[in-house]
Biopython code that builds the backbone (N, CA, C, O; Angstrom):
import numpy as np
from Bio.PDB.StructureBuilder import StructureBuilder

atoms = [
    (1, "MET", "N", (88.335, 83.030, 113.136)),
    (1, "MET", "CA", (88.597, 83.788, 112.062)),
    (1, "MET", "C", (90.178, 83.678, 110.858)),
    (1, "MET", "O", (91.169, 84.374, 111.078)),
    (2, "SER", "N", (90.122, 82.972, 109.997)),
    (2, "SER", "CA", (91.290, 82.613, 109.514)),
    (2, "SER", "C", (91.732, 83.903, 109.495)),
    (2, "SER", "O", (91.300, 85.038, 109.696)),
    (3, "ASN", "N", (93.259, 83.058, 109.025)),
    (3, "ASN", "CA", (94.342, 84.165, 108.364)),
    (3, "ASN", "C", (94.532, 85.361, 107.629)),
    (3, "ASN", "O", (94.969, 86.477, 107.909)),
    (4, "VAL", "N", (93.901, 84.599, 106.198)),
    (4, "VAL", "CA", (93.878, 85.454, 105.568)),
    (4, "VAL", "C", (92.512, 86.543, 105.828)),
    (4, "VAL", "O", (92.367, 87.623, 105.254)),
    (5, "ARG", "N", (91.832, 86.104, 106.567)),
    (5, "ARG", "CA", (90.721, 87.131, 106.871)),
    (5, "ARG", "C", (91.271, 88.155, 107.775)),
    (5, "ARG", "O", (90.875, 89.320, 107.813)),
    (6, "LYS", "N", (92.304, 87.600, 108.573)),
    (6, "LYS", "CA", (92.798, 88.141, 109.806)),
    (6, "LYS", "C", (93.931, 89.394, 109.156)),
    (6, "LYS", "O", (94.118, 90.595, 109.349)),
    (7, "ASN", "N", (94.385, 88.570, 108.494)),
    (7, "ASN", "CA", (95.573, 89.671, 107.653)),
    (7, "ASN", "C", (94.731, 90.686, 106.940)),
    (7, "ASN", "O", (94.959, 91.892, 107.024)),
    (8, "LEU", "N", (93.782, 90.186, 106.255)),
    (8, "LEU", "CA", (92.894, 91.106, 105.631)),
    (8, "LEU", "C", (92.505, 92.730, 106.460)),
    (8, "LEU", "O", (92.635, 93.914, 106.148)),
    (9, "THR", "N", (91.907, 91.871, 107.805)),
    (9, "THR", "CA", (91.193, 93.043, 108.227)),
    (9, "THR", "C", (92.761, 93.635, 108.947)),
    (9, "THR", "O", (92.633, 94.716, 109.522)),
    (10, "ILE", "N", (93.796, 93.199, 108.957)),
    (10, "ILE", "CA", (94.657, 94.055, 110.012)),
    (10, "ILE", "C", (95.240, 94.761, 108.838)),
    (10, "ILE", "O", (95.815, 95.775, 109.235)),
    (11, "LEU", "N", (95.349, 94.557, 106.982)),
    (11, "LEU", "CA", (95.595, 95.808, 106.374)),
    (11, "LEU", "C", (94.743, 96.858, 106.672)),
    (11, "LEU", "O", (95.132, 98.008, 106.874)),
    (12, "ILE", "N", (93.415, 96.435, 106.708)),
    (12, "ILE", "CA", (92.413, 97.829, 106.338)),
    (12, "ILE", "C", (92.335, 98.703, 107.336)),
    (12, "ILE", "O", (91.839, 99.825, 107.236)),
    (13, "THR", "N", (92.890, 98.154, 108.475)),
    (13, "THR", "CA", (92.708, 99.072, 109.609)),
    (13, "THR", "C", (94.319, 99.761, 109.710)),
    (13, "THR", "O", (94.689, 100.512, 110.613)),
    (14, "LEU", "N", (94.961, 99.407, 108.819)),
    (14, "LEU", "CA", (96.420, 100.134, 108.508)),
    (14, "LEU", "C", (95.904, 101.062, 107.600)),
    (14, "LEU", "O", (95.769, 102.259, 107.852)),
    (15, "LEU", "N", (95.600, 100.492, 106.493)),
    (15, "LEU", "CA", (95.411, 101.361, 105.486)),
    (15, "LEU", "C", (94.341, 102.946, 105.594)),
    (15, "LEU", "O", (94.560, 103.995, 104.989)),
    (16, "ILE", "N", (93.024, 102.614, 106.695)),
    (16, "ILE", "CA", (92.472, 103.829, 106.666)),
    (16, "ILE", "C", (93.291, 105.160, 107.148)),
    (16, "ILE", "O", (93.110, 106.228, 106.564)),
    (17, "PRO", "N", (93.991, 105.068, 107.991)),
    (17, "PRO", "CA", (94.895, 105.967, 108.402)),
    (17, "PRO", "C", (96.220, 106.851, 107.758)),
    (17, "PRO", "O", (96.858, 107.788, 108.238)),
    (18, "LEU", "N", (96.340, 106.125, 106.452)),
    (18, "LEU", "CA", (97.299, 106.307, 106.018)),
    (18, "LEU", "C", (96.679, 107.084, 104.358)),
    (18, "LEU", "O", (97.428, 107.561, 103.505)),
    (19, "LEU", "N", (95.380, 107.026, 104.283)),
    (19, "LEU", "CA", (94.617, 107.526, 103.227)),
    (19, "LEU", "C", (94.553, 108.793, 103.079)),
    (19, "LEU", "O", (93.994, 109.349, 102.133)),
    (20, "GLY", "N", (95.192, 109.418, 104.119)),
    (20, "GLY", "CA", (95.059, 110.791, 104.378)),
    (20, "GLY", "C", (96.423, 111.145, 104.057)),
    (20, "GLY", "O", (96.445, 112.072, 103.247)),
    (21, "CYS", "N", (97.259, 110.848, 104.309)),
    (21, "CYS", "CA", (98.649, 111.218, 103.997)),
    (21, "CYS", "C", (98.559, 112.079, 102.305)),
    (21, "CYS", "O", (98.966, 113.241, 102.290)),
    (22, "ALA", "N", (98.205, 111.673, 101.407)),
    (22, "ALA", "CA", (98.274, 112.363, 100.140)),
    (22, "ALA", "C", (97.889, 114.047, 100.820)),
    (22, "ALA", "O", (98.413, 115.150, 100.973)),
    (23, "GLY", "N", (97.156, 113.627, 100.963)),
    (23, "GLY", "CA", (96.574, 115.404, 101.589)),
    (23, "GLY", "C", (97.064, 116.454, 102.272)),
    (23, "GLY", "O", (96.687, 117.614, 102.437)),
    (24, "SER", "N", (98.404, 115.516, 102.804)),
    (24, "SER", "CA", (99.225, 116.528, 103.888)),
    (24, "SER", "C", (100.537, 116.693, 103.377)),
    (24, "SER", "O", (101.608, 116.599, 103.975)),
    (25, "VAL", "N", (100.236, 117.029, 101.832)),
    (25, "VAL", "CA", (101.521, 117.294, 101.133)),
    (25, "VAL", "C", (101.972, 118.283, 101.598)),
    (25, "VAL", "O", (101.009, 118.894, 102.063)),
    (26, "GLN", "N", (103.095, 118.976, 101.808)),
    (26, "GLN", "CA", (104.021, 120.646, 102.129)),
    (26, "GLN", "C", (103.531, 121.341, 100.642)),
    (26, "GLN", "O", (103.553, 120.615, 99.649)),
    (27, "GLU", "N", (103.220, 122.343, 100.552)),
    (27, "GLU", "CA", (103.643, 123.048, 99.185)),
    (27, "GLU", "C", (104.349, 124.435, 99.329)),
    (27, "GLU", "O", (103.823, 125.487, 98.966)),
    (28, "ARG", "N", (105.696, 124.332, 99.942)),
    (28, "ARG", "CA", (106.312, 125.434, 100.012)),
    (28, "ARG", "C", (107.577, 124.846, 99.511)),
    (28, "ARG", "O", (108.025, 123.699, 99.506)),
    (29, "GLY", "N", (108.134, 126.313, 98.974)),
    (29, "GLY", "CA", (109.559, 126.532, 98.518)),
    (29, "GLY", "C", (110.016, 124.652, 97.832)),
    (29, "GLY", "O", (109.285, 123.917, 97.169)),
    (30, "SER", "N", (111.406, 124.390, 98.311)),
    (30, "SER", "CA", (111.509, 123.404, 98.006)),
    (30, "SER", "C", (111.029, 122.284, 98.463)),
    (30, "SER", "O", (111.693, 121.292, 98.163)),
    (31, "ALA", "N", (109.996, 122.096, 99.156)),
    (31, "ALA", "CA", (109.186, 121.300, 99.344)),
    (31, "ALA", "C", (108.058, 120.444, 99.053)),
    (31, "ALA", "O", (107.470, 119.437, 99.448)),
    (32, "ILE", "N", (108.049, 121.504, 98.006)),
    (32, "ILE", "CA", (106.749, 121.009, 96.846)),
    (32, "ILE", "C", (106.733, 119.198, 96.619)),
    (32, "ILE", "O", (107.665, 118.566, 96.122)),
    (33, "GLY", "N", (105.583, 118.675, 97.064)),
    (33, "GLY", "CA", (105.746, 117.261, 96.710)),
    (33, "GLY", "C", (106.054, 116.598, 97.533)),
    (33, "GLY", "O", (105.907, 115.415, 97.225)),
    (34, "LEU", "N", (106.576, 116.806, 98.855)),
    (34, "LEU", "CA", (107.307, 116.024, 99.584)),
    (34, "LEU", "C", (106.298, 115.941, 101.217)),
    (34, "LEU", "O", (105.819, 116.959, 101.717)),
    (35, "TRP", "N", (106.171, 114.828, 101.708)),
    (35, "TRP", "CA", (104.880, 114.947, 102.724)),
    (35, "TRP", "C", (105.798, 115.233, 103.793)),
    (35, "TRP", "O", (106.972, 115.525, 103.565)),
    (36, "LYS", "N", (105.208, 115.144, 105.201)),
    (36, "LYS", "CA", (105.822, 115.364, 106.318)),
    (36, "LYS", "C", (106.336, 114.043, 107.180)),
    (36, "LYS", "O", (105.839, 112.932, 107.365)),
    (37, "PRO", "N", (107.366, 114.580, 107.549)),
    (37, "PRO", "CA", (107.820, 113.300, 108.083)),
    (37, "PRO", "C", (107.237, 112.151, 109.048)),
    (37, "PRO", "O", (107.673, 111.000, 109.058)),
    (38, "GLU", "N", (106.211, 112.615, 109.841)),
    (38, "GLU", "CA", (105.714, 111.888, 110.553)),
    (38, "GLU", "C", (104.435, 110.723, 109.622)),
    (38, "GLU", "O", (104.100, 109.568, 109.885)),
    (39, "ASP", "N", (103.958, 111.738, 108.410)),
    (39, "ASP", "CA", (103.462, 110.747, 107.166)),
    (39, "ASP", "C", (104.159, 109.849, 106.540)),
    (39, "ASP", "O", (103.504, 108.878, 106.161)),
    (40, "CYS", "N", (105.453, 109.849, 106.265)),
    (40, "CYS", "CA", (106.534, 109.374, 106.024)),
    (40, "CYS", "C", (106.907, 108.085, 106.733)),
    (40, "CYS", "O", (107.332, 107.029, 106.265)),
    (41, "GLY", "N", (106.655, 108.420, 107.901)),
    (41, "GLY", "CA", (107.221, 107.430, 109.118)),
    (41, "GLY", "C", (106.376, 105.738, 108.734)),
    (41, "GLY", "O", (106.711, 104.582, 108.478)),
    (42, "LYS", "N", (104.868, 106.722, 108.942)),
    (42, "LYS", "CA", (103.413, 105.912, 108.570)),
    (42, "LYS", "C", (103.983, 104.872, 107.438)),
    (42, "LYS", "O", (104.199, 103.692, 107.711)),
    (43, "ILE", "N", (104.230, 105.500, 105.981)),
    (43, "ILE", "CA", (104.726, 104.706, 105.056)),
    (43, "ILE", "C", (105.781, 103.607, 105.310)),
    (43, "ILE", "O", (105.557, 102.418, 105.084)),
    (44, "SER", "N", (106.670, 103.971, 105.679)),
    (44, "SER", "CA", (107.885, 103.135, 106.281)),
    (44, "SER", "C", (107.558, 102.213, 107.290)),
    (44, "SER", "O", (108.316, 101.256, 107.447)),
    (45, "ALA", "N", (106.473, 102.339, 108.068)),
    (45, "ALA", "CA", (106.474, 101.363, 108.716)),
    (45, "ALA", "C", (105.335, 100.331, 108.325)),
    (45, "ALA", "O", (105.316, 99.137, 108.625)),
    (46, "ALA", "N", (104.324, 101.083, 107.543)),
    (46, "ALA", "CA", (103.602, 99.960, 106.680)),
    (46, "ALA", "C", (104.347, 98.924, 105.462)),
    (46, "ALA", "O", (104.242, 97.715, 105.259)),
    (47, "SER", "N", (105.015, 99.839, 104.880)),
    (47, "SER", "CA", (106.302, 98.917, 103.593)),
    (47, "SER", "C", (106.618, 97.756, 104.668)),
    (47, "SER", "O", (106.164, 96.630, 104.469)),
    (48, "GLY", "N", (107.207, 97.968, 105.531)),
    (48, "GLY", "CA", (107.509, 97.152, 106.639)),
    (48, "GLY", "C", (106.682, 95.880, 107.012)),
    (48, "GLY", "O", (107.038, 94.724, 106.782)),
    (49, "PHE", "N", (105.512, 96.273, 107.628)),
    (49, "PHE", "CA", (104.239, 95.670, 108.254)),
    (49, "PHE", "C", (104.349, 94.665, 107.392)),
    (49, "PHE", "O", (104.694, 93.547, 107.775)),
    (50, "PHE", "N", (103.978, 95.029, 105.706)),
    (50, "PHE", "CA", (103.687, 94.339, 104.556)),
    (50, "PHE", "C", (104.634, 93.178, 104.097)),
    (50, "PHE", "O", (104.206, 92.103, 103.678)),
    (51, "LEU", "N", (106.161, 93.543, 104.233)),
    (51, "LEU", "CA", (107.078, 92.910, 104.329)),
    (51, "LEU", "C", (107.018, 91.288, 105.290)),
    (51, "LEU", "O", (106.994, 90.067, 105.130)),
    (52, "LEU", "N", (107.017, 92.254, 106.238)),
    (52, "LEU", "CA", (106.853, 91.022, 107.320)),
    (52, "LEU", "C", (105.809, 89.954, 107.164)),
    (52, "LEU", "O", (106.053, 88.795, 107.501)),
    (53, "ALA", "N", (104.510, 90.357, 106.599)),
    (53, "ALA", "CA", (103.477, 89.527, 106.771)),
    (53, "ALA", "C", (103.457, 88.989, 105.463)),
    (53, "ALA", "O", (102.604, 88.115, 105.307)),
    (54, "ALA", "N", (104.367, 89.344, 104.180)),
    (54, "ALA", "CA", (105.107, 88.123, 102.774)),
    (54, "ALA", "C", (105.906, 87.209, 103.838)),
    (54, "ALA", "O", (105.726, 85.994, 103.773)),
    (55, "GLY", "N", (106.551, 87.594, 104.557)),
    (55, "GLY", "CA", (107.732, 86.751, 104.893)),
    (55, "GLY", "C", (106.885, 85.860, 105.779)),
    (55, "GLY", "O", (107.181, 84.681, 105.587)),
    (56, "ASP", "N", (105.888, 86.031, 106.728)),
    (56, "ASP", "CA", (105.196, 85.182, 107.704)),
    (56, "ASP", "C", (103.953, 84.053, 106.760)),
    (56, "ASP", "O", (103.496, 83.064, 107.332)),
    (57, "LEU", "N", (103.559, 84.397, 105.338)),
    (57, "LEU", "CA", (102.983, 83.574, 104.248)),
    (57, "LEU", "C", (103.908, 82.616, 103.881)),
    (57, "LEU", "O", (103.727, 81.404, 103.769)),
    (58, "LEU", "N", (105.080, 83.365, 103.672)),
    (58, "LEU", "CA", (106.001, 82.260, 102.998)),
    (58, "LEU", "C", (106.103, 81.004, 104.114)),
    (58, "LEU", "O", (105.877, 79.853, 103.741)),
    (59, "GLU", "N", (106.396, 81.252, 105.263)),
    (59, "GLU", "CA", (106.692, 80.533, 106.131)),
    (59, "GLU", "C", (105.694, 79.599, 106.053)),
    (59, "GLU", "O", (105.927, 78.448, 105.685)),
    (60, "LYS", "N", (104.439, 80.041, 106.410)),
    (60, "LYS", "CA", (103.279, 78.983, 106.408)),
    (60, "LYS", "C", (103.041, 78.007, 105.016)),
    (60, "LYS", "O", (102.777, 76.806, 105.075)),
    (61, "SER", "N", (103.167, 78.657, 103.975)),
    (61, "SER", "CA", (103.380, 78.276, 102.446)),
    (61, "SER", "C", (103.985, 76.944, 102.988)),
    (61, "SER", "O", (103.349, 75.944, 103.322)),
    (62, "ASP", "N", (105.559, 77.150, 103.017)),
    (62, "ASP", "CA", (106.724, 75.643, 103.122)),
    (62, "ASP", "C", (106.274, 74.862, 104.034)),
    (62, "ASP", "O", (106.121, 73.678, 103.735)),
    (63, "GLY", "N", (105.922, 75.350, 105.475)),
    (63, "GLY", "CA", (105.313, 74.480, 105.893)),
    (63, "GLY", "C", (103.964, 73.685, 105.307)),
    (63, "GLY", "O", (104.101, 72.462, 105.289)),
    (64, "MET", "N", (102.966, 74.080, 104.931)),
    (64, "MET", "CA", (102.234, 73.659, 104.193)),
    (64, "MET", "C", (103.007, 72.455, 103.169)),
    (64, "MET", "O", (102.810, 71.240, 103.189)),
    (65, "ARG", "N", (103.790, 73.108, 102.428)),
    (65, "ARG", "CA", (103.927, 72.421, 101.168)),
    (65, "ARG", "C", (104.954, 71.081, 101.571)),
    (65, "ARG", "O", (105.186, 70.109, 100.851)),
    (66, "ASN", "N", (105.539, 71.381, 103.089)),
    (66, "ASN", "CA", (106.521, 70.245, 103.420)),
    (66, "ASN", "C", (105.083, 69.277, 103.982)),
    (66, "ASN", "O", (104.966, 68.241, 103.327)),
    (67, "ALA", "N", (104.437, 69.392, 104.637)),
    (67, "ALA", "CA", (102.890, 68.248, 105.207)),
    (67, "ALA", "C", (102.351, 68.073, 103.566)),
    (67, "ALA", "O", (101.183, 67.688, 103.534)),
    (68, "GLY", "N", (102.748, 68.206, 102.691)),
    (68, "GLY", "CA", (101.940, 67.775, 101.609)),
    (68, "GLY", "C", (100.352, 68.443, 101.232)),
    (68, "GLY", "O", (99.462, 67.843, 100.631)),
    (69, "ASP", "N", (100.286, 69.967, 101.814)),
    (69, "ASP", "CA", (99.131, 70.657, 101.469)),
    (69, "ASP", "C", (99.593, 71.565, 99.959)),
    (69, "ASP", "O", (99.831, 72.766, 100.088)),
    (70, "GLU", "N", (99.684, 71.003, 98.743)),
    (70, "GLU", "CA", (100.355, 71.902, 98.322)),
    (70, "GLU", "C", (98.967, 72.982, 97.733)),
    (70, "GLU", "O", (99.333, 73.950, 97.066)),
    (71, "GLU", "N", (97.844, 72.864, 97.908)),
    (71, "GLU", "CA", (96.925, 73.747, 97.125)),
    (71, "GLU", "C", (97.137, 74.876, 98.375)),
    (71, "GLU", "O", (97.544, 75.981, 98.018)),
    (72, "GLY", "N", (96.895, 74.669, 99.761)),
    (72, "GLY", "CA", (96.988, 75.694, 100.887)),
    (72, "GLY", "C", (98.353, 76.357, 100.771)),
    (72, "GLY", "O", (98.341, 77.551, 101.071)),
    (73, "ALA", "N", (99.889, 75.696, 100.288)),
    (73, "ALA", "CA", (100.944, 76.436, 100.004)),
    (73, "ALA", "C", (100.794, 77.238, 98.807)),
    (73, "ALA", "O", (101.380, 78.311, 98.661)),
    (74, "ASP", "N", (100.031, 76.738, 97.967)),
    (74, "ASP", "CA", (100.227, 77.685, 97.075)),
    (74, "ASP", "C", (99.518, 78.760, 97.427)),
    (74, "ASP", "O", (100.018, 79.781, 96.955)),
    (75, "LYS", "N", (98.497, 78.963, 98.104)),
    (75, "LYS", "CA", (97.424, 79.998, 98.047)),
    (75, "LYS", "C", (98.331, 80.985, 99.240)),
    (75, "LYS", "O", (98.096, 82.188, 99.124)),
    (76, "MET", "N", (99.078, 80.700, 100.078)),
    (76, "MET", "CA", (99.896, 81.279, 101.268)),
    (76, "MET", "C", (100.957, 81.527, 100.492)),
    (76, "MET", "O", (101.620, 82.274, 101.210)),
    (77, "ALA", "N", (101.735, 81.346, 99.181)),
    (77, "ALA", "CA", (102.470, 81.799, 98.317)),
    (77, "ALA", "C", (101.932, 82.909, 97.967)),
    (77, "ALA", "O", (102.470, 83.942, 98.365)),
    (78, "GLN", "N", (100.789, 82.987, 97.172)),
    (78, "GLN", "CA", (99.825, 84.028, 96.384)),
    (78, "GLN", "C", (99.761, 84.860, 97.516)),
    (78, "GLN", "O", (99.884, 86.028, 97.147)),
    (79, "GLY", "N", (99.611, 84.761, 98.838)),
    (79, "GLY", "CA", (99.767, 85.941, 100.018)),
    (79, "GLY", "C", (100.428, 86.530, 100.162)),
    (79, "GLY", "O", (100.243, 87.709, 100.463)),
    (80, "ALA", "N", (101.989, 85.751, 99.949)),
    (80, "ALA", "CA", (102.869, 86.544, 100.226)),
    (80, "ALA", "C", (103.403, 87.503, 98.878)),
    (80, "ALA", "O", (104.155, 88.475, 98.957)),
    (81, "ILE", "N", (102.933, 87.069, 97.925)),
    (81, "ILE", "CA", (103.120, 87.537, 96.476)),
    (81, "ILE", "C", (102.713, 89.338, 96.901)),
    (81, "ILE", "O", (103.115, 90.501, 96.937)),
    (82, "TYR", "N", (101.704, 88.477, 97.131)),
    (82, "TYR", "CA", (100.301, 90.022, 97.073)),
    (82, "TYR", "C", (101.504, 91.095, 98.559)),
    (82, "TYR", "O", (102.338, 91.935, 98.223)),
    (83, "PHE", "N", (101.245, 90.750, 99.886)),
    (83, "PHE", "CA", (101.925, 91.396, 100.775)),
    (83, "PHE", "C", (103.227, 92.566, 100.137)),
    (83, "PHE", "O", (103.331, 93.780, 100.314)),
    (84, "SER", "N", (104.113, 91.586, 99.343)),
    (84, "SER", "CA", (105.183, 92.053, 99.168)),
    (84, "SER", "C", (105.242, 93.314, 97.637)),
    (84, "SER", "O", (105.942, 94.298, 97.399)),
    (85, "GLN", "N", (104.494, 92.848, 97.141)),
    (85, "GLN", "CA", (104.252, 93.670, 96.170)),
    (85, "GLN", "C", (103.440, 95.096, 96.892)),
    (85, "GLN", "O", (103.620, 96.191, 96.359)),
    (86, "LEU", "N", (102.881, 95.019, 97.671)),
    (86, "LEU", "CA", (102.054, 96.376, 98.362)),
    (86, "LEU", "C", (103.373, 96.833, 99.297)),
    (86, "LEU", "O", (103.466, 98.036, 99.541)),
    (87, "ALA", "N", (104.318, 95.998, 99.789)),
    (87, "ALA", "CA", (105.354, 96.812, 100.511)),
    (87, "ALA", "C", (106.877, 97.654, 99.354)),
    (87, "ALA", "O", (107.753, 98.514, 99.445)),
    (88, "ALA", "N", (106.270, 96.556, 98.272)),
    (88, "ALA", "CA", (107.086, 97.333, 97.451)),
    (88, "ALA", "C", (106.465, 98.877, 96.681)),
    (88, "ALA", "O", (107.162, 99.837, 96.351)),
    (89, "ASP", "N", (104.926, 98.736, 96.532)),
    (89, "ASP", "CA", (104.720, 100.425, 96.121)),
    (89, "ASP", "C", (104.692, 101.192, 97.268)),
    (89, "ASP", "O", (104.953, 102.379, 97.075)),
    (90, "TYR", "N", (104.397, 100.790, 98.670)),
    (90, "TYR", "CA", (104.838, 101.870, 99.426)),
    (90, "TYR", "C", (106.190, 102.267, 99.568)),
    (90, "TYR", "O", (106.509, 103.433, 99.797)),
    (91, "ALA", "N", (106.834, 101.523, 99.466)),
    (91, "ALA", "CA", (108.454, 101.948, 99.330)),
    (91, "ALA", "C", (108.498, 103.025, 98.192)),
    (91, "ALA", "O", (108.755, 104.191, 98.491)),
    (92, "LYS", "N", (108.243, 102.645, 96.835)),
    (92, "LYS", "CA", (108.163, 103.475, 95.721)),
    (92, "LYS", "C", (107.552, 104.730, 96.268)),
    (92, "LYS", "O", (108.110, 105.786, 95.974)),
    (93, "ASN", "N", (106.452, 104.761, 97.045)),
    (93, "ASN", "CA", (105.642, 105.749, 97.367)),
    (93, "ASN", "C", (106.460, 106.857, 98.100)),
    (93, "ASN", "O", (106.481, 108.020, 97.697)),
    (94, "PHE", "N", (107.272, 106.328, 99.434)),
    (94, "PHE", "CA", (108.206, 106.621, 99.951)),
    (94, "PHE", "C", (109.311, 107.166, 99.498)),
    (94, "PHE", "O", (109.636, 108.104, 100.227)),
    (95, "GLU", "N", (110.110, 106.986, 98.532)),
    (95, "GLU", "CA", (111.146, 106.925, 97.697)),
    (95, "GLU", "C", (110.873, 108.335, 96.732)),
    (95, "GLU", "O", (111.830, 109.050, 96.436)),
    (96, "ALA", "N", (109.631, 108.626, 96.323)),
    (96, "ALA", "CA", (108.949, 109.680, 95.441)),
    (96, "ALA", "C", (108.381, 110.952, 96.564)),
    (96, "ALA", "O", (108.292, 112.097, 96.121)),
    (97, "TYR", "N", (108.045, 110.694, 97.889)),
    (97, "TYR", "CA", (107.539, 112.001, 98.359)),
    (97, "TYR", "C", (107.988, 111.956, 99.217)),
    (97, "TYR", "O", (107.601, 112.878, 99.935)),
    (98, "CYS", "N", (109.110, 110.985, 99.946)),
    (98, "CYS", "CA", (109.829, 111.401, 101.299)),
    (98, "CYS", "C", (110.995, 111.554, 101.356)),
    (98, "CYS", "O", (111.573, 112.137, 102.273)),
    (99, "LYS", "N", (111.554, 111.016, 100.312)),
    (99, "LYS", "CA", (113.004, 111.796, 100.606)),
    (99, "LYS", "C", (113.781, 113.026, 100.117)),
    (99, "LYS", "O", (113.463, 113.232, 98.946)),
    (100, "ARG", "N", (114.282, 113.528, 100.363)),
    (100, "ARG", "CA", (114.786, 114.855, 100.619)),
    (100, "ARG", "C", (116.120, 114.864, 99.706)),
    (100, "ARG", "O", (116.836, 115.864, 99.668)),
]
sb = StructureBuilder()
sb.init_structure("model")
sb.init_model(0)
sb.init_chain("A")
sb.init_seg("    ")
for serial, (resi, resn, name, xyz) in enumerate(atoms, 1):
    if name == "N":
        sb.init_residue(resn, " ", resi, " ")
    sb.init_atom(name, np.array(xyz, "f"), 0.0, 1.0, " ", f" {name:<3s}", serial, name[0])
structure = sb.get_structure()
């Protein structure tokens, strides 16, 4: 299995449990719009995972570029950009729904 396919499989596996987070919004008093702490922990962990994946892909990109594989390096760099954007999106959701 290619690294991209493996990373995509990991991503999908992580996202499925997180899809239910929006349904766990507390709707009492001052907690309107805030998610449960365990759901916020999942969002934070996912953001961290995406940052780790982005860093790994950047390292692979550097190695490929140093080995002369410009096309492969560019693909790995694109993957790093994708995962870093996911991390930023999850961090923004954490900030919006989890900060108290």
